[in-house]
N, CA and C atoms as an extended XYZ file, in Angstrom:
555
Properties=species:S:1:pos:R:3:atomname:S:1:resname:S:1:resid:I:1 pbc="F F F"
N        31.087       -3.988      -27.752 N   MET     1
C        31.509       -5.322      -27.088 CA  MET     1
C        30.021       -6.176      -26.365 C   MET     1
N        29.475       -6.540      -26.966 N   ASN     2
C        28.520       -7.269      -26.452 CA  ASN     2
C        28.243       -8.319      -25.997 C   ASN     2
N        28.351       -9.266      -25.026 N   LEU     3
C        27.978      -10.122      -24.549 CA  LEU     3
C        26.631      -11.025      -24.308 C   LEU     3
N        27.229      -12.230      -23.901 N   LYS     4
C        25.955      -13.199      -23.618 CA  LYS     4
C        26.370      -13.949      -22.438 C   LYS     4
N        24.979      -13.833      -21.792 N   TYR     5
C        25.530      -14.928      -20.429 CA  TYR     5
C        24.267      -15.336      -20.403 C   TYR     5
N        24.949      -17.176      -20.141 N   ILE     6
C        24.153      -18.544      -20.246 CA  ILE     6
C        24.377      -19.007      -18.653 C   ILE     6
N        22.916      -19.244      -18.352 N   ASN     7
C        22.633      -19.974      -16.958 CA  ASN     7
C        23.631      -21.200      -17.127 C   ASN     7
N        23.714      -22.005      -16.046 N   PHE     8
C        24.678      -23.144      -16.339 CA  PHE     8
C        23.817      -24.442      -16.866 C   PHE     8
N        22.756      -24.357      -16.627 N   TYR     9
C        21.735      -25.483      -16.899 CA  TYR     9
C        21.634      -25.207      -18.503 C   TYR     9
N        21.782      -23.972      -18.985 N   ASP    10
C        21.544      -23.917      -20.592 CA  ASP    10
C        22.747      -23.903      -21.001 C   ASP    10
N        24.009      -24.169      -20.744 N   SER    11
C        25.047      -23.885      -21.578 CA  SER    11
C        25.048      -25.370      -21.777 C   SER    11
N        25.789      -24.920      -23.135 N   LYS    12
C        26.224      -26.221      -23.601 CA  LYS    12
C        28.270      -27.001      -23.100 C   LYS    12
N        28.632      -25.672      -22.516 N   GLN    13
C        30.075      -25.734      -22.117 CA  GLN    13
C        30.039      -25.770      -20.275 C   GLN    13
N        29.229      -27.174      -19.362 N   ARG    14
C        29.570      -27.284      -18.529 CA  ARG    14
C        30.780      -27.703      -17.733 C   ARG    14
N        31.187      -28.344      -18.863 N   ASN    15
C        32.846      -28.968      -17.834 CA  ASN    15
C        33.295      -27.759      -17.995 C   ASN    15
N        33.392      -27.247      -19.270 N   LYS    16
C        33.842      -25.966      -19.555 CA  LYS    16
C        33.997      -24.729      -18.340 C   LYS    16
N        33.300      -24.716      -17.350 N   ILE    17
C        32.368      -23.651      -16.632 CA  ILE    17
C        33.540      -24.084      -15.423 C   ILE    17
N        33.045      -25.078      -15.238 N   LYS    18
C        33.560      -26.072      -14.092 CA  LYS    18
C        35.051      -26.097      -13.813 C   LYS    18
N        35.913      -26.615      -14.676 N   LYS    19
C        37.032      -26.309      -15.132 CA  LYS    19
C        38.289      -24.850      -14.934 C   LYS    19
N        37.071      -23.839      -15.621 N   THR    20
C        37.154      -22.493      -15.610 CA  THR    20
C        37.185      -22.178      -13.966 C   THR    20
N        36.548      -22.868      -13.657 N   TYR    21
C        35.903      -22.521      -11.833 CA  TYR    21
C        37.117      -22.756      -10.822 C   TYR    21
N        37.219      -24.102      -11.122 N   LEU    22
C        38.332      -24.977      -10.176 CA  LEU    22
C        40.065      -24.252      -10.224 C   LEU    22
N        40.354      -23.960      -11.946 N   ASN    23
C        41.126      -23.526      -12.002 CA  ASN    23
C        42.024      -21.766      -11.509 C   ASN    23
N        40.698      -21.136      -11.091 N   SER    24
C        40.265      -19.969      -10.747 CA  SER    24
C        41.077      -19.277       -9.705 C   SER    24
N        40.001      -20.321       -8.624 N   PHE    25
C        40.074      -19.969       -7.327 CA  PHE    25
C        40.755      -21.366       -6.312 C   PHE    25
N        41.887      -20.512       -5.200 N   PRO    26
C        42.319      -21.561       -4.565 CA  PRO    26
C        41.036      -22.700       -3.917 C   PRO    26
N        41.551      -23.836       -3.769 N   ARG    27
C        40.902      -24.462       -3.052 CA  ARG    27
C        40.161      -23.506       -1.233 C   ARG    27
N        40.613      -22.980       -0.643 N   ASN    28
C        40.134      -22.820        0.542 CA  ASN    28
C        39.235      -21.387       -0.037 C   ASN    28
N        38.981      -21.088       -0.548 N   GLU    29
C        38.352      -19.796       -1.331 CA  GLU    29
C        37.084      -20.580       -1.949 C   GLU    29
N        36.988      -21.405       -2.441 N   ARG    30
C        35.922      -22.364       -3.376 CA  ARG    30
C        35.057      -23.314       -2.332 C   ARG    30
N        33.654      -23.656       -2.996 N   PHE    31
C        33.255      -24.475       -2.969 CA  PHE    31
C        33.434      -25.834       -3.331 C   PHE    31
N        32.656      -26.815       -3.063 N   PRO    32
C        32.603      -27.762       -4.017 CA  PRO    32
C        31.650      -27.680       -5.245 C   PRO    32
N        32.289      -28.118       -6.670 N   PHE    33
C        31.381      -27.689       -7.867 CA  PHE    33
C        30.036      -27.709       -7.377 C   PHE    33
N        29.578      -29.380       -6.870 N   TRP    34
C        28.018      -29.477       -6.757 CA  TRP    34
C        27.437      -28.843       -6.216 C   TRP    34
N        27.889      -28.040       -5.409 N   ILE    35
C        26.790      -27.124       -4.075 CA  ILE    35
C        26.830      -25.922       -5.097 C   ILE    35
N        27.347      -25.517       -5.647 N   LEU    36
C        26.933      -24.014       -7.041 CA  LEU    36
C        26.203      -24.334       -7.587 C   LEU    36
N        26.556      -25.984       -8.184 N   LYS    37
C        25.098      -26.442       -9.317 CA  LYS    37
C        24.159      -26.639       -8.887 C   LYS    37
N        23.888      -26.926       -6.874 N   TYR    38
C        23.083      -27.342       -6.580 CA  TYR    38
C        21.827      -26.106       -6.199 C   TYR    38
N        22.842      -24.952       -5.372 N   SER    39
C        22.221      -23.682       -4.987 CA  SER    39
C        21.403      -22.756       -6.261 C   SER    39
N        21.845      -23.073       -7.548 N   ILE    40
C        21.404      -22.246       -8.856 CA  ILE    40
C        20.228      -22.709       -9.013 C   ILE    40
N        19.583      -24.042       -8.242 N   LYS    41
C        18.096      -24.477       -8.708 CA  LYS    41
C        17.411      -23.615       -7.758 C   LYS    41
N        17.789      -22.826       -6.516 N   ASN    42
C        16.737      -21.940       -6.118 CA  ASN    42
C        16.090      -20.576       -6.695 C   ASN    42
N        17.151      -20.400       -7.516 N   LYS    43
C        16.461      -18.942       -8.380 CA  LYS    43
C        17.012      -17.823       -7.473 C   LYS    43
N        17.680      -17.251       -6.385 N   ARG    44
C        18.169      -16.368       -5.801 CA  ARG    44
C        19.774      -16.549       -6.223 C   ARG    44
N        20.331      -17.336       -7.217 N   ASN    45
C        21.839      -17.653       -7.169 CA  ASN    45
C        21.973      -17.706       -8.679 C   ASN    45
N        23.039      -17.390       -9.686 N   PHE    46
C        22.806      -17.176      -10.941 CA  PHE    46
C        24.923      -17.491      -11.025 C   PHE    46
N        25.270      -18.806      -11.931 N   LEU    47
C        26.120      -18.840      -12.208 CA  LEU    47
C        25.960      -19.113      -13.806 C   LEU    47
N        26.617      -17.685      -14.039 N   TYR    48
C        26.591      -17.670      -15.655 CA  TYR    48
C        27.897      -18.059      -16.357 C   TYR    48
N        27.508      -18.902      -17.879 N   GLU    49
C        29.119      -19.219      -18.749 CA  GLU    49
C        29.087      -17.750      -19.267 C   GLU    49
N        30.075      -16.752      -19.683 N   VAL    50
C        29.983      -15.557      -20.221 CA  VAL    50
C        31.067      -16.101      -21.835 C   VAL    50
N        29.700      -15.349      -22.776 N   LEU    51
C        30.143      -15.345      -24.668 CA  LEU    51
C        30.322      -14.105      -24.858 C   LEU    51
N        31.461      -14.588      -25.972 N   ASP    52
C        31.382      -13.328      -26.453 CA  ASP    52
C        30.461      -12.662      -27.864 C   ASP    52
N        30.373      -12.276      -28.957 N   TYR    53
C        29.436      -12.205      -29.980 CA  TYR    53
C        29.577      -12.880      -30.765 C   TYR    53
N        31.232      -13.532      -30.870 N   ASN    54
C        30.994      -14.891      -32.022 CA  ASN    54
C        30.702      -16.280      -30.714 C   ASN    54
N        30.099      -16.077      -29.771 N   ASN    55
C        30.203      -17.524      -28.837 CA  ASN    55
C        30.807      -18.002      -28.632 C   ASN    55
N        31.906      -17.370      -28.763 N   LYS    56
C        33.460      -17.581      -27.832 CA  LYS    56
C        33.397      -17.743      -25.900 C   LYS    56
N        33.972      -18.752      -25.399 N   PHE    57
C        33.921      -18.513      -24.171 CA  PHE    57
C        35.085      -17.681      -24.048 C   PHE    57
N        34.525      -16.729      -22.402 N   VAL    58
C        34.972      -15.332      -22.028 CA  VAL    58
C        34.744      -15.994      -20.417 C   VAL    58
N        34.530      -16.394      -19.882 N   GLY    59
C        34.482      -16.813      -18.387 CA  GLY    59
C        33.244      -17.172      -18.108 C   GLY    59
N        33.196      -17.040      -16.889 N   ILE    60
C        32.087      -17.639      -15.854 CA  ILE    60
C        32.237      -16.229      -14.385 C   ILE    60
N        30.719      -16.281      -14.089 N   CYS    61
C        30.718      -15.242      -13.228 CA  CYS    61
C        29.654      -16.342      -11.934 C   CYS    61
N        29.772      -15.958      -10.985 N   TYR    62
C        28.486      -16.785       -9.773 CA  TYR    62
C        28.290      -15.343       -8.636 C   TYR    62
N        26.844      -15.321       -9.129 N   ILE    63
C        26.472      -14.330       -7.615 CA  ILE    63
C        25.003      -14.705       -7.082 C   ILE    63
N        24.872      -13.993       -5.908 N   VAL    64
C        23.730      -14.554       -5.152 CA  VAL    64
C        23.383      -13.322       -4.678 C   VAL    64
N        21.673      -13.239       -4.744 N   ASP    65
C        21.323      -12.488       -4.439 CA  ASP    65
C        20.406      -12.342       -2.820 C   ASP    65
N        21.008      -11.387       -2.117 N   CYS    66
C        21.107      -10.637       -0.525 CA  CYS    66
C        20.480      -10.091       -0.050 C   CYS    66
N        18.914      -10.199       -0.722 N   GLN    67
C        17.790       -9.090       -0.574 CA  GLN    67
C        17.332       -7.587       -0.923 C   GLN    67
N        19.384       -6.718       -0.447 N   ASP    68
C        19.159       -5.768       -0.258 CA  ASP    68
C        20.098       -4.857       -1.258 C   ASP    68
N        20.764       -6.481       -1.801 N   SER    69
C        22.117       -6.220       -2.706 CA  SER    69
C        22.613       -7.654       -3.527 C   SER    69
N        23.248       -7.776       -4.382 N   PHE    70
C        24.012       -8.759       -4.700 CA  PHE    70
C        25.356       -8.765       -4.494 C   PHE    70
N        25.891      -10.426       -4.036 N   TYR    71
C        27.365      -11.002       -4.094 CA  TYR    71
C        28.046      -11.214       -4.725 C   TYR    71
N        28.785      -10.800       -5.436 N   LEU    72
C        29.732      -11.559       -6.983 CA  LEU    72
C        30.396      -12.533       -5.990 C   LEU    72
N        30.152      -13.612       -6.062 N   MET    73
C        31.132      -14.648       -5.292 CA  MET    73
C        32.995      -14.938       -6.337 C   MET    73
N        31.943      -15.292       -7.209 N   TYR    74
C        33.533      -15.326       -8.590 CA  TYR    74
C        32.997      -15.042       -9.646 C   TYR    74
N        34.225      -14.537      -10.264 N   LEU    75
C        34.388      -14.068      -11.798 CA  LEU    75
C        35.710      -14.466      -12.044 C   LEU    75
N        35.731      -15.035      -12.918 N   ALA    76
C        36.697      -15.298      -13.627 CA  ALA    76
C        36.797      -15.353      -15.073 C   ALA    76
N        38.093      -14.830      -15.511 N   VAL    77
C        38.066      -14.821      -16.877 CA  VAL    77
C        38.903      -15.905      -17.971 C   VAL    77
N        38.642      -16.693      -18.696 N   ASP    78
C        39.584      -17.824      -19.241 CA  ASP    78
C        40.831      -16.922      -19.274 C   ASP    78
N        42.035      -17.380      -19.437 N   LYS    79
C        43.408      -17.156      -19.491 CA  LYS    79
C        43.782      -16.459      -20.850 C   LYS    79
N        43.107      -17.160      -22.298 N   ILE    80
C        43.266      -16.590      -23.110 CA  ILE    80
C        42.577      -15.506      -23.682 C   ILE    80
N        41.420      -14.737      -22.490 N   MET    81
C        41.055      -13.715      -22.963 CA  MET    81
C        41.052      -12.760      -22.269 C   MET    81
N        41.510      -13.131      -21.380 N   ARG    82
C        42.610      -11.867      -20.112 CA  ARG    82
C        43.466      -10.840      -21.192 C   ARG    82
N        42.971       -9.494      -20.517 N   ASN    83
C        43.560       -8.188      -21.200 CA  ASN    83
C        42.723       -7.728      -22.098 C   ASN    83
N        41.446       -8.451      -22.728 N   LYS    84
C        40.892       -7.927      -23.949 CA  LYS    84
C        39.770       -6.764      -23.365 C   LYS    84
N        39.828       -6.542      -21.951 N   ARG    85
C        38.330       -6.050      -21.244 CA  ARG    85
C        37.235       -6.677      -21.205 C   ARG    85
N        37.408       -8.023      -20.943 N   TYR    86
C        36.496       -8.824      -20.917 CA  TYR    86
C        35.609       -8.362      -19.413 C   TYR    86
N        36.692       -8.428      -18.716 N   GLY    87
C        36.412       -8.487      -17.245 CA  GLY    87
C        35.371       -7.355      -16.568 C   GLY    87
N        36.171       -6.081      -17.082 N   SER    88
C        35.493       -5.015      -17.341 CA  SER    88
C        33.996       -4.752      -17.882 C   SER    88
N        34.087       -5.380      -19.102 N   LYS    89
C        32.970       -5.317      -19.605 CA  LYS    89
C        31.131       -6.313      -19.083 C   LYS    89
N        31.781       -7.255      -18.195 N   ILE    90
C        31.433       -8.180      -17.164 CA  ILE    90
C        30.745       -7.386      -16.137 C   ILE    90
N        31.527       -6.810      -15.564 N   LEU    91
C        31.447       -5.830      -14.394 CA  LEU    91
C        30.528       -4.870      -14.872 C   LEU    91
N        30.551       -4.798      -15.999 N   GLU    92
C        29.630       -3.179      -15.937 CA  GLU    92
C        27.938       -3.953      -16.340 C   GLU    92
N        27.982       -4.631      -17.276 N   ASP    93
C        26.977       -5.437      -17.405 CA  ASP    93
C        26.152       -6.321      -15.892 C   ASP    93
N        26.917       -6.391      -14.855 N   LEU    94
C        26.221       -7.004      -13.923 CA  LEU    94
C        25.781       -5.749      -13.115 C   LEU    94
N        26.758       -5.035      -13.086 N   LYS    95
C        25.916       -3.493      -12.242 CA  LYS    95
C        24.473       -2.932      -13.144 C   LYS    95
N        24.887       -3.547      -14.119 N   SER    96
C        23.563       -2.731      -14.938 CA  SER    96
C        22.634       -3.770      -14.286 C   SER    96
N        22.818       -4.878      -14.253 N   LYS    97
C        21.402       -5.805      -13.655 CA  LYS    97
C        21.303       -5.887      -12.928 C   LYS    97
N        22.076       -5.484      -11.811 N   TYR    98
C        21.758       -5.964      -10.458 CA  TYR    98
C        22.151       -4.519       -9.347 C   TYR    98
N        22.548       -3.635       -9.974 N   GLY    99
C        22.735       -2.758       -8.921 CA  GLY    99
C        23.670       -2.644       -8.070 C   GLY    99
N        23.209       -3.024       -6.927 N   ILE   100
C        24.434       -2.859       -5.912 CA  ILE   100
C        24.749       -4.117       -5.256 C   ILE   100
N        25.847       -4.343       -5.590 N   ILE   101
C        27.154       -5.038       -6.111 CA  ILE   101
C        28.348       -5.782       -5.210 C   ILE   101
N        28.438       -6.034       -4.157 N   VAL   102
C        29.224       -6.482       -2.847 CA  VAL   102
C        29.936       -7.934       -3.279 C   VAL   102
N        31.486       -7.525       -3.036 N   LEU   103
C        32.471       -8.452       -3.241 CA  LEU   103
C        33.797       -8.520       -2.192 C   LEU   103
N        33.904       -9.457       -2.284 N   SER   104
C        35.166      -10.048       -1.199 CA  SER   104
C        36.579       -9.999       -2.272 C   SER   104
N        37.806       -9.359       -1.682 N   ILE   105
C        38.924       -9.902       -2.812 CA  ILE   105
C        39.848      -10.032       -1.151 C   ILE   105
N        40.897      -10.654       -1.738 N   GLU   106
C        41.801      -11.457       -0.710 CA  GLU   106
C        42.565       -9.834       -0.293 C   GLU   106
N        42.534       -9.281        0.925 N   LYS   107
C        43.601       -8.284        1.379 CA  LYS   107
C        44.879       -8.181        0.528 C   LYS   107
N        44.822       -7.089       -0.506 N   PRO   108
C        45.720       -6.759       -0.584 CA  PRO   108
C        47.007       -7.164        0.140 C   PRO   108
N        48.615       -7.868       -0.535 N   ASN   109
C        49.139       -8.436        0.162 CA  ASN   109
C        50.987       -8.253       -0.641 C   ASN   109
N        50.200       -8.563       -1.952 N   ASP   110
C        51.419       -8.835       -3.202 CA  ASP   110
C        50.494       -7.425       -3.976 C   ASP   110
N        51.579       -8.010       -5.289 N   GLU   111
C        51.622       -7.374       -6.843 CA  GLU   111
C        50.076       -7.700       -7.043 C   GLU   111
N        50.016       -9.150       -7.119 N   VAL   112
C        48.702       -9.585       -7.822 CA  VAL   112
C        47.191       -9.227       -6.921 C   VAL   112
N        47.694       -9.291       -5.679 N   SER   113
C        46.364       -8.981       -4.782 CA  SER   113
C        46.165       -7.150       -5.218 C   SER   113
N        47.061       -6.677       -5.336 N   LEU   114
C        47.366       -5.185       -5.438 CA  LEU   114
C        46.540       -5.179       -6.393 C   LEU   114
N        47.048       -5.611       -8.044 N   LYS   115
C        46.525       -5.624       -9.035 CA  LYS   115
C        44.975       -5.885       -9.478 C   LYS   115
N        44.814       -6.824       -8.516 N   ARG   116
C        43.135       -7.387       -8.505 CA  ARG   116
C        42.575       -6.150       -8.061 C   ARG   116
N        42.474       -5.521       -6.913 N   LYS   117
C        42.034       -4.506       -6.037 CA  LYS   117
C        41.874       -2.923       -6.900 C   LYS   117
N        42.764       -2.594       -7.837 N   LYS   118
C        43.017       -1.785       -8.788 CA  LYS   118
C        42.039       -2.132      -10.154 C   LYS   118
N        41.592       -3.427       -9.807 N   PHE   119
C        41.559       -3.420      -11.252 CA  PHE   119
C        39.523       -3.273      -11.397 C   PHE   119
N        38.997       -3.836       -9.475 N   TYR   120
C        37.804       -3.249       -9.311 CA  TYR   120
C        37.278       -1.842       -8.729 C   TYR   120
N        38.435       -1.293       -8.299 N   LEU   121
C        38.802        0.299       -7.967 CA  LEU   121
C        38.327        1.361       -9.236 C   LEU   121
N        38.694        0.259      -10.867 N   ALA   122
C        38.483        1.324      -11.869 CA  ALA   122
C        37.808        0.734      -12.523 C   ALA   122
N        36.871       -0.191      -11.843 N   ASN   123
C        35.295       -0.368      -12.528 CA  ASN   123
C        34.204       -0.597      -11.312 C   ASN   123
N        34.287        0.787      -11.111 N   GLY   124
C        33.243        1.284      -10.251 CA  GLY   124
C        32.823        0.456       -8.722 C   GLY   124
N        33.962       -0.616       -8.158 N   PHE   125
C        33.512       -0.607       -7.023 CA  PHE   125
C        34.287        0.692       -5.687 C   PHE   125
N        33.687        0.824       -4.623 N   TYR   126
C        34.593        1.775       -3.540 CA  TYR   126
C        34.907        0.337       -2.564 C   TYR   126
N        35.714        1.080       -1.630 N   GLU   127
C        36.760        1.099       -0.355 CA  GLU   127
C        35.655        1.290        0.410 C   GLU   127
N        35.290        0.146        1.156 N   LYS   128
C        34.751       -0.016        2.494 CA  LYS   128
C        35.473        0.165        3.087 C   LYS   128
N        36.502       -0.197        3.407 N   ASN   129
C        37.514        0.064        5.166 CA  ASN   129
C        36.469       -0.649        5.909 C   ASN   129
N        36.114       -2.266        5.228 N   LYS   130
C        35.927       -3.568        6.162 CA  LYS   130
C        36.791       -4.521        5.252 C   LYS   130
N        37.140       -5.652        6.763 N   TYR   131
C        37.873       -6.916        6.255 CA  TYR   131
C        37.330       -7.724        7.478 C   TYR   131
N        37.065       -9.134        6.528 N   TYR   132
C        37.306       -9.888        7.422 CA  TYR   132
C        38.213      -11.459        7.115 C   TYR   132
N        37.947      -11.777        8.255 N   GLU   133
C        38.687      -13.313        7.501 CA  GLU   133
C        38.300      -14.928        7.617 C   GLU   133
N        38.106      -15.622        6.707 N   ASP   134
C        37.064      -16.253        6.877 CA  ASP   134
C        37.928      -17.565        6.099 C   ASP   134
N        37.940      -19.022        6.584 N   ASN   135
C        38.536      -20.106        6.096 CA  ASN   135
C        40.107      -19.862        5.989 C   ASN   135
N        40.307      -18.883        6.428 N   GLY   136
C        41.988      -18.357        6.881 CA  GLY   136
C        42.314      -18.065        5.764 C   GLY   136
N        41.772      -16.706        5.048 N   VAL   137
C        41.903      -15.706        4.147 CA  VAL   137
C        41.453      -14.581        4.842 C   VAL   137
N        41.702      -13.794        4.837 N   LYS   138
C        41.777      -12.139        5.465 CA  LYS   138
C        41.433      -11.338        4.030 C   LYS   138
N        40.251      -10.402        4.065 N   TYR   139
C        39.343      -10.664        2.626 CA  TYR   139
C        39.448       -9.007        3.181 C   TYR   139
N        38.860       -8.326        2.079 N   GLU   140
C        38.849       -6.725        2.116 CA  GLU   140
C        37.090       -6.380        1.207 C   GLU   140
N        36.325       -6.365        1.423 N   LEU   141
C        35.110       -6.173        1.324 CA  LEU   141
C        34.757       -4.241        0.487 C   LEU   141
N        34.090       -4.669       -0.735 N   LEU   142
C        34.442       -3.912       -2.088 CA  LEU   142
C        32.804       -3.272       -2.420 C   LEU   142
N        32.102       -2.013       -2.738 N   CYS   143
C        30.876       -2.509       -3.201 CA  CYS   143
C        30.993       -1.932       -4.380 C   CYS   143
N        29.711       -1.665       -5.444 N   THR   144
C        29.139       -0.666       -6.429 CA  THR   144
C        28.657        0.569       -5.963 C   THR   144
N        28.112        0.625       -4.531 N   SER   145
C        27.835        1.685       -3.962 CA  SER   145
C        28.486        2.966       -3.145 C   SER   145
N        28.592        4.219       -2.790 N   LYS   146
C        29.504        4.211       -1.813 CA  LYS   146
C        28.997        4.289       -0.768 C   LYS   146
N        27.084        4.335       -0.482 N   ASP   147
C        26.247        4.711        0.714 CA  ASP   147
C        25.793        3.624        0.930 C   ASP   147
N        26.142        2.201        0.308 N   TYR   148
C        25.622        0.861        0.948 CA  TYR   148
C        26.337        0.684        2.101 C   TYR   148
N        25.617        0.312        3.099 N   VAL   149
C        26.519       -0.334        4.723 CA  VAL   149
C        26.410       -1.905        4.611 C   VAL   149
N        27.559       -2.281        4.647 N   ILE   150
C        28.292       -3.409        4.485 CA  ILE   150
C        27.922       -4.076        6.322 C   ILE   150
N        26.934       -4.572        6.275 N   THR   151
C        27.185       -5.103        7.893 CA  THR   151
C        27.536       -6.949        8.202 C   THR   151
N        27.327       -7.029        9.218 N   ARG   152
C        27.552       -8.657        9.358 CA  ARG   152
C        26.419       -9.093        9.101 C   ARG   152
N        25.321       -8.601        8.881 N   GLU   153
C        24.016       -9.679        8.727 CA  GLU   153
C        23.892       -9.656        7.246 C   GLU   153
N        23.932       -8.825        6.421 N   ASN   154
C        24.075       -8.809        5.179 CA  ASN   154
C        24.928       -9.351        4.333 C   ASN   154
N        26.052       -9.695        5.223 N   LEU   155
C        27.065      -10.250        4.641 CA  LEU   155
C        27.118      -11.878        4.637 C   LEU   155
N        26.034      -12.132        5.753 N   LYS   156
C        25.562      -13.333        6.300 CA  LYS   156
C        24.820      -14.023        5.482 C   LYS   156
N        24.188      -13.281        4.346 N   ARG   157
C        23.087      -13.713        3.912 CA  ARG   157
C        23.509      -14.443        2.035 C   ARG   157
N        25.376      -13.641        1.898 N   ARG   158
C        25.602      -14.400        0.897 CA  ARG   158
C        25.919      -15.373        0.924 C   ARG   158
N        25.959      -16.535        2.000 N   TYR   159
C        25.874      -18.164        2.530 CA  TYR   159
C        24.748      -18.861        2.582 C   TYR   159
N        23.969      -18.131        3.402 N   SER   160
C        22.810      -18.532        3.787 CA  SER   160
C        21.805      -18.347        2.865 C   SER   160
N        21.576      -17.291        1.197 N   ASN   161
C        20.519      -17.571        0.551 CA  ASN   161
C        20.971      -18.375       -0.468 C   ASN   161
N        22.173      -18.893       -0.279 N   MET   162
C        22.804      -19.847       -1.473 CA  MET   162
C        21.281      -21.280       -1.235 C   MET   162
N        20.892      -21.863       -0.267 N   THR   163
C        20.175      -22.881       -0.013 CA  THR   163
C        19.255      -22.382        0.826 C   THR   163
N        17.953      -23.594        0.285 N   ASN   164
C        17.301      -23.891        1.540 CA  ASN   164
C        17.685      -25.095        1.928 C   ASN   164
N        18.546      -25.577        1.763 N   SER   165
C        18.988      -27.027        2.303 CA  SER   165
C        19.175      -26.883        3.397 C   SER   165
N        19.112      -27.236        5.096 N   LYS   166
C        19.389      -27.891        6.064 CA  LYS   166
C        21.009      -28.227        6.056 C   LYS   166
N        20.912      -29.244        4.888 N   ILE   167
C        22.328      -30.185        4.887 CA  ILE   167
C        23.205      -29.635        4.229 C   ILE   167
N        22.957      -28.453        2.551 N   ILE   168
C        23.375      -28.120        2.107 CA  ILE   168
C        24.317      -26.734        3.219 C   ILE   168
N        23.422      -25.700        3.808 N   ARG   169
C        23.502      -24.993        5.326 CA  ARG   169
C        25.068      -25.554        6.113 C   ARG   169
N        24.404      -26.664        6.097 N   TYR   170
C        25.641      -27.512        7.296 CA  TYR   170
C        26.442      -27.824        7.026 C   TYR   170
N        26.816      -27.864        5.317 N   ILE   171
C        28.487      -28.082        4.697 CA  ILE   171
C        29.025      -27.057        4.661 C   ILE   171
N        28.155      -26.008        3.864 N   ILE   172
C        28.722      -24.581        4.173 CA  ILE   172
C        29.255      -24.158        5.396 C   ILE   172
N        28.677      -24.365        6.167 N   GLY   173
C        28.977      -23.978        7.693 CA  GLY   173
C        30.064      -24.492        8.397 C   GLY   173
N        30.484      -25.757        7.310 N   LYS   174
C        31.229      -26.626        8.193 CA  LYS   174
C        32.808      -25.796        7.633 C   LYS   174
N        32.380      -25.366        6.191 N   THR   175
C        33.689      -24.754        5.588 CA  THR   175
C        34.324      -22.817        5.662 C   THR   175
N        32.918      -22.329        5.388 N   PHE   176
C        32.977      -21.246        5.306 CA  PHE   176
C        32.427      -20.407        6.924 C   PHE   176
N        32.893      -19.303        7.497 N   ASN   177
C        32.371      -18.841        8.381 CA  ASN   177
C        31.178      -18.158        8.592 C   ASN   177
N        29.841      -18.792        8.773 N   MET   178
C        28.546      -18.827        8.048 CA  MET   178
C        27.798      -17.600        9.226 C   MET   178
N        28.057      -17.735       10.255 N   ASP   179
C        27.279      -17.483       11.575 CA  ASP   179
C        28.317      -16.209       12.429 C   ASP   179
N        29.618      -16.539       12.592 N   ASN   180
C        30.087      -15.634       13.237 CA  ASN   180
C        31.327      -15.054       12.349 C   ASN   180
N        30.652      -14.186       11.712 N   ILE   181
C        31.595      -13.663       10.844 CA  ILE   181
C        31.768      -12.073       11.583 C   ILE   181
N        33.356      -11.439       11.746 N   LYS   182
C        33.726      -10.564       12.008 CA  LYS   182
C        33.947       -9.515       11.618 C   LYS   182
N        33.454       -8.150       11.044 N   ILE   183
C        34.074       -7.666       10.463 CA  ILE   183
C        34.892       -6.396       11.305 C   ILE   183
N        36.497       -6.177       11.403 N   GLU   184
C        36.756       -4.796       11.165 CA  GLU   184
C        36.855       -3.803       10.219 C   GLU   184
N        37.350       -3.349       11.120 N   GLU   185
C        37.463       -1.648        9.936 CA  GLU   185
C        38.831       -1.255       10.273 C   GLU   185
């Protein structure tokens, strides 16, 4: 199963990317879409449309270069394409291309969040036994490396590396905890 990754600005389905993003993540876990569009201009962030071998829309992913790792901020498979191993293939491709990937999942507290965690663990992510809260949501950190140490500083880079714009950083900081991240074990 070969997938194609099309950068947002090269995509012919920008509205579908936006709609998938908005429908896949709760409001308190996402940025305004214009911030994602703006942030990928600095070449350290990547918003991809994912297509299958027939050029059928599979989903989206957004990843941030954090210098010594990459942060997978958003991954969503289109509802009609779920349960066909596309999510696993996307993660396999991302791990191959980017190496060390960190991500946050909502701290498992129900059947859906437990299933999400099992999915990532089955696809090469490891529990780091690190947690934090951001914008009212409690998160657990997972990583593709057993040995990678997630610190407050490298977690902070997921937001600070999104842009060089002081205005955008200010907006991000007003919504999400950019500077005072407290990681718990």
